[in-house]
N, C-alpha and C positions, 0 to 999 in steps of 0.2 A: 410642127406646128408652134409662131411666137406665141405666148403668154402676154398682155398689156392689159395694165391698169388704167379705168377709166379715170381722166383728169379730175372728175369729184371725188374717188375713192383716195386718188394720188394728196389730194391736197389734205383728204381726211386722216391718215394713214402718216403725213410727212407732221402734222399738227399736232397727232398723239405723242409720234416717236418725239420732236424736238420736245414736249411738254416732258416725258418721260426720263430724257436725258439730263433737262435742267432741274428737275423735279427729286430724281434717285440715281441720277447719273455723276452728275456733279458730283457729290456727298459720299457716293461709293469714291471714287478715284480721288477725291479729296484725300482721303485717308491712308491711302497706298501710299500717297506725293509724301505728306505729311509725316506718317509713321503714328499720326497722335490715338490715342483710347477711341477717339470719339469722329465722326464726319464734320465736315464744316456743311451747315445752310447756306442755303442760297435765300437772300433775303428778296421778301416780296417785289418792290420794285425792281427788282433786277428779274425776276419772272416777268414783268408786265413788259420792262423794255425788249428780251428774249424773245414773246410770243408775238410782240406787236411788230419786231422786224421780222418775226416767220409769216407774221398775214399779208405786209407788204410783199416783202417777193412773190409771197404766191400769187397776190392778186395783178402783179404785173408776169407774173408766167401764165396766168391765166387769161388776163387780157392781150397776151402775145400777139395772138391773131384770132379769127372769126373762129376758125375750125375749133381752140382749142376754147373759145368761151362756148362753143357751143354745145363740145363733146360734155365740159365741165356744166352747163344746164340740163343738158338731155335729162338725166336720171329726177331732177326735183321737177321737171315738168309733166314726169312720167306720172312721178310721185304724189303731185298734187293733180291731174287729171284723174286719178286715184287707179291708174295700168296695175299697181301690185297690188289692188284689194282695198274696198272703202270700210273695213272695218278697221286695218292698221292704219287707211291716212288719220280717220278719226282721233282715234287712242294718238296717235303723234301731235296733233295738233292739237289737242287735249292736253296732255301732259307738258308737250314745250314750253308753253309760258307759263305755266305752273312754276316750270325749274327757274323761271325767269324772271319771273317775280320772287320766288323767294328767298333767289340768289342777292333780286336787289332790297327785300327787307332785311336781310341778316348783315347787308352793307349800312344800310339807314337806318334801321332801328337800335333806338338808343336802349342799352345793357343794362340787367338789374344786377347792382350788385354791392357786396359791403361794402363802407366806408375804408380805406387803407391805411392801413398804419402805416407811421411812417418807422424804417429801421433807425436805430442808433446806432450807425455802422462803429464806433470806435466810445462805449460807455466808459467813465473814467472820472467821475464824480468820490470815488474811493480810490484814486490812482494816489501809490503812497510817493511823494514826494521827492524819495531818495531814488527813485528810477529813472528820472527824468533827462537824468547826464548820466545813464549807465548805459556804456558800451558792451559792445561784442568783447571781451577777454580772448579770444579765441581769432579774432578775426586780425590778430597783429603782432606772430610772437616776439617776445621780446629776447634779445641775445639770448640772456643764459637758457631762453629757451631751444634753441639754435643750436645750442651747444652741445646741448642735452642731448638732444634729436642726433647730429654728427657723434656723438662719441656712443649713441645706442646704434643708428647706425653701422658703425665700423664694425662691432662685435656682433650687429645683425640679432638684437635685443630688444626687439621696436612694439612700445608697450603700445597691447590692444583693446577697446574697452568691453567690459567681460561679452558682452552682447554677440561679438564679433569672433570671440578668441578660439572657437568649436572649428569654426569654418575656416580661419586661416590658417590654423593645426591641419586639416584637412587637406587641404591648397599647399601645406609645402610637403606633406606626404606626396601627393601627387606632382611636385614639382622637386625633389629632393635639391637637387641641384643652384635652384635661384634664390635669389635674395627674398627674406618676405617682402619688402617691400615695391618687391615685382607686382605682389598683387593689386596696387595700384597700377593700371597698364595707362597711366596719360603721360604727355610728354615732358611738362616739366623736373616729373619723379623718375623717369627714366634717364632725362638729360645729366639726372644729380647721379642717378644711382652710376652713370658712366661716368661723371667725376670720381665718383666714389671710388672706382674701380681704381681709377687710373693714379690714385693716391690723392687729388688736389679738390675738395669738395671746400665751397664757398661759401662765405652768408648767403648773398643772395640765391644761389641754385638752392643753397639746403632750404631757408627760408618758403622759396615756390614749390618745392616739396612736404614740407612739414604742412601746409597749407592743402597739399593737395590728401595727402592723408587724413588732415580732419572734417575735409570735406566728404570723401571715403565713409567714413566714419556717420556722419552727418545724412550721408540719403542712407545708407542699410541703417540709422535708427529713425530717419523718416517711413522708410518701406515698411518697418514694423511696426507702428504706432499711431503713423498719420496719414499713408497712401491710404487706408479701405474709408476715410471719409473726404481727404481731398485731392485723391487720385495721382496718375502717375506723372500729369502735367500741372501738377496744384494747383489747380485751378477750379478745384472742388467738385471732381467728376468722380469721384472714388466709386470702388462698387455697392459701399452703405452709402453716398451721399443723398436719393432718394427717399434714404427710409424714413427722412427729418424734414419735422416742417421746417426748419429754416434751415436750406440749403447750407455747408459749409465757405467755407470763405474762399473766394477765388485771387490767389495770390498774384496772380501775370493782370490782376484790375491795376490801372495804374492810381485808382483810388482806397485802395488797402493795405497792406505793408508797408510799401513806398512814402504812404502820407503820413506814418506814424514812425516814433525814434524805436529804438533797439531796446530801449529799456521797460517800456510798455509792449514790446512783441512779447519780450522775459515776463512781464507781468500776467499778461495775458497767459501765455502758456504754461505756467506755473498752478494760477488757478482755474483756470479752465472757467467750465460756466457757473459752478454755484458758487464762484469769486465773483462773479460782477454785480455792478450794483443794482439798485431798484429802477433805474431812467432804461433798464435791459429789456424789460420789461414790456409787453408779449414773446418779446424775440429773444426766448431764454437759450443759448448757446448748449448745446449735448457736450463740448469738449470736458473729457476728464478734467481732474487736477493731478496734473503731470508730475509737481512736487510731491506726490505718494507712490510712483510707481519707477521716476528717474532724477539722478541726479544733477546737482546744477549744471553741471561741465558735460552731461550729456542732454540737458536741454540748449545749451549754449554749440552744442553741436546740431541739435536740432536746425535750429533758428541759424542759425550759417548757411545751412543745404535749403531751407526754404527760400532764400534769399538768391540763391546763388543758379538753382531751378528755376524760381519765377525771374532772373536776369531781371531786379529789380536791387536797391542798394536804398537804406534807411534813411530815413530825413536827421538832417542836421540838429542837434540840441540847438536851441535858441539862445544864445548870447542874453545875461540879464546886467 
């Protein structure tokens, strides 16, 4: 015996399914597609569009024929006549206006909120002038740096930051025949190692490989020190982000690290929250003073990685 759903319940189920897909399905699928540690939310306007189109489509479906319309209206007429029970009808007809009224009230009633405090995005009254034109010394290796890198690569004695040394040594034990730089398995690095093996490493490929090694170390330092707050995606969504009154900065936002010079970024990372001027209050940053735990080179490595992970470039200092 074939099971058939009444047109009325078909409409109700369809509305619930579409809303569920838009409200929870799309964010869940987006997380799988993008690989990000958080779902992409659907804006309220887009939900409204989807549901409006669904209602229009269902209206056309129901009114397509008198048979469909009568089948859709039949349960409603039976309910209004009290065939499902007069107490049930009384309860539903009492609750329904209250729900609609509450929704309208929630939308139109003014909310009582504390006055908003504007955040000073880049407090800088005590920003040292000497940092204004400072650039990341690791972003553009010198010829001497490149020559030293090639020489070290030829003998397999490449320098690593102390925080990575044990991991690199463990990796080498697992891969005794591989060059130490193979741990950085990126295309520019592999291209350089191929040229190195053939005895013809050039300046251009060596420079690209050196930058890849520096980025590799910067990402590692970022993961060790910055990821808990700023997150894997550098969007300020790390596992500890919700624990702060002021959420960590979202570096992928166009209004953050892309609007400041590298010298300011270095100054902020160096001095953390305690080094901010008074205009930063009440938006006090919880960032530590990394100058107490990281060397200058390590701080520059992190900054190099942050800009790369966020796919941003620092602002060019103004010429005076």
